[in-house]
N, C-alpha and C positions, 0 to 999 in steps of 0.2 A: 502494499499499500503505500502511495505517496502523501509525505510527508511535505505542507505548505502549509509556510505562516508567513504574519509579514506585521509590524507592531504597528498598532493601531488598529488591527482589521479579524473580525473576529469570521470569519469561516463554515462555524454550524451557524449561525445565526443570519447569514448572506445567505444559505443552502437551504433552509427554511422557510426564511420569508420571501425570499423568488418563489419557490413552491406553495407555497400559502396564495399567493397571488396569483399562479396559473389554477389552482388548486377551488379560485372562490371562495378561500375557507371563511364562515363567516357572513357571506352574503346567501338568501334563500336559495334551496338546492344545492348550493356547492358547495367543499369538502371531499371533490372525487372526480375521478376523469372517466366523463362518462361513456368518450366512443372505447376507450382500452372494455373499459368495464360491461364494456354490452356487447362489443364487438369480436372480445378476444377471451377463449375459454381460460379459467383462471390457471391454471398447469401447467399451460402452453413456457413455452422456453424460446427462445431466441439467441443468434449471437450476433454480432452485426460487428461492421470495419467503419471508422471512424479515415475520410481521406480527405488531401490538399484536394482539391480542380487546378487552383491556379499556383503557382512559382508567393510564397510564402514566407513570412518572419515568423517560425509560434511562438501562441503568450495562452495559459489557462488551460492548458488539459489538467495539473491535477486539481482545480476548480470542475471541471467536467468532471473525472475520477469520483469528486464528493459526493456532486449530485445521483450520479448511479447506485453510487453507494448507501448515499443517504436512504434512496428508493429502494436497494434491495442489498442489502449489507452481504448478504452472501455471493452475488455477483462476481464471473471470475474478469482480470481486469491486465489488461500488458499493454503497456504499455512501447508504445515503437520509435517515438522522438520523442525531444526534450523542449524544455519552454527556451527559446533563444535562439534556434539552432534552425537554418536557411534551408529551403527543401521546393522541392522542383513538385510544376502538375503533378497529376497521382499517386502522390508518396500516402504509407499509411502509415495512420497518425496513432490509432489507441484499434485492441479488439479486445469485444466487451461480449460478453455470455454470461446468462442471469433468468429469470424471470420478465416474459414480456408486457405484461401489464405493466410492470416495474419501472422495468428501462421504459420505452413509450414516454408513463407520464416523467421522466426527469430527461427526459431525449430533447423538445427545445431548448432547456433550459442549459442546460449542458452546449448546448452546439452555442447558442445567443453568446452565449460569457465564452468559445472562444473564440469565435467569428471575428466579434468586438474588440478584442484583443489581441489577435490575432492583428488585425487591418491595423490598428495604434501601430505596432510592434513593427509592420512590412511597411508604412508608409513613417514610419520613426527611420528606418533603415536606410531610402531610400532619401532622406533627405540627407543623414551621416554624408552617403556615398557623394554624395554633391557639392557640398561642406566642403569633402576633403579629399576630392578631386585634383586634378591635374589643374585649377583657375582655381582652385581653392586655397583651403589652409589644412593640413593636414595634425596640424597642434590645437583648431580651435574645436568646443567642444560644444556637441548641443543641448540646449538645456527648453527639458519641460514648461505647462505653465501651468497658475488654478482655470486655463480654461476646459475645465473637466461637467459631468453627466455626477448632477446632486446625486450625494453616495457609491459615486464608483470612481473617489478619486482615487486610494489605495492602492483599487487593482491600474485603471488607469495608466498610475504612472509609474506601476510594477511591467505594466507590456511598455513605456518608451525605454525603459532600463533595456526588456528584451532586448530593445531594436536596436541600442546600440547610444541612447541617449543617456545627459545624467537628470538626476532628479535638482531640480529648483526648488523654492520654500513648499515645502507640502504644506500650507495653508499662511492663517494672518498672524499666529504665533508665532513660527521661533524664525520670523527677522522683520525688519523695519521693510517696507518697501515707501518711501518715497513720489510721490506723483503729481501732475499738475493740479489736481482737486487739494490735496495737501498742501503743497504751494503755495495755493490761493486761497488758504486761510492762513496761512502761519505769516506772509505777508512775503518770501521768496526765498527758495530753494535753503541760503544755510541757515534761514530764523527755523527752517523745519529741520536739519539736519541736528542746529544745537541741538535742539526740543528734544530730539529724539537722542544724542548722544546723553545730555545730561539729563535724561532717565532712564539712563544704565543699560539701556538694549540696544546690545553685544552683537549686534549685525544688523547696519542698516545698509542696506541702495537704495538710491537714491538716481531718479531717472531726471536729464537734463537732455533740451533740444537745441543749445543754443551755446555755443564756445564758449559766452559768458557767464555761462553757471558752474563750470568746470569747477575754474579755484575756491570760490566761494564754498561748494559744496566740499572739496577738498580741505580747505582753509576746516571745514565745521565741525569735521571727521567723518564722512564719510569711507565706508570701506568698501564698499562697490560702485561703478555708473553705469548706468542704464544708458545708451547713447541709443535717441529712442526717432524713429519715420530721420533717421541722415541716407543718402545715398554715400554709394562709396566711397566717392573723395573725400566728400565728408564727414565720414567714418575714419577715416585714414587722417586724417587731421586732426579730427579731435584725437585718435589714438598716442599721437605727436604729442600734442596737448599734454596729455593724462603720464609722460613719459615712463610708466611702469609705478607709477606709489598703489595704485590700486587694479583690482581686473577691470578689463571694457567688460559690455554685452550690446552689442547688438539690438532691436527688437523693431519690431515693424516693416513690412511691406514688403516680409521674408514669402519668398514659394522657391518652389523646384531651380525660378526660370531664373533668381537674384540672390541665393544663400551664397553659392562658389563666389563669386566679386565683393558680395561683405565681410568674406571668414578672407576674403584676399587681403582686407586694409588690416591687418595688424590687433582685431580682438580675439579678448580672449572667449568667451562666447556670445552665445547667439542665441534666442531662445525663439521659441514657434508655437503658439498657440495651437495650426492650424493639425499639427500631431495629434491630439485628443479629441477638439474644435471639429474637426471636423475630417477624419480618417473613415471612407468606407469599410463598411464588414469585409473580412476576408468571405472567399469562395470552400467552405469544407462541407464536406454532406457525411453522411449515417446511414449504411443502411442495411436493416436487419433481412434476417432470414432466421425464419423458422427450425427447429430441430429435433 
């Protein structure tokens, strides 16, 4: 049995609540898989294979296993790939055997999470490849963002790691990120950073979109500068002005066509909201047959 743990994430609760939603627990007539109960004999058994239909980066197989085992604790599962693997079309990912009704009840939830997370991992890997290609910068690191589906942040950020990215802030609690609205209230970049520093915040990220904001942010104690919506030439000049005093990050206007040029500017990091916000689901199937 595969072990899967993420700090702050309760796998058993996630599986239980996801299945409860699908089964309609607590709703009139809910709490059951009406199709499987009416069509599939109670003693029927299935075997099946989950496979990729396209080239993908795999993510989420341990969660799929958790769904199947929740519905049929005695099912047999053979994992044929691992999260983070790059696989081609037609690659078998998992073999499953067990009680037919139970496996069918778990099927949609298991597939949904593997398709979603593998889609994120696959898109993330495409960005990493473009960023570190011949026109980019192999030393640049890709970051994800907080643009995640509510309730799925830990899993979606796990998927970006499988694709080759590094996690940015996990949430509002682990670093200060001073952006334009914070600056508008504080009065200036320098004042906003000073307030965070005086509050004892250990990591202060400050967004700047003009050259004249760089020195005030650094003098006030920013630990990391987010260079927002700058073209490659402007980014390169900003990196020159920062002169290695703190890490620099490019954000805004980043896509697969622009990321290499932005990376070549010399920034340390590039953050991309599309990784979790816009990744299409991976094409992964599961075909069962009776035993």
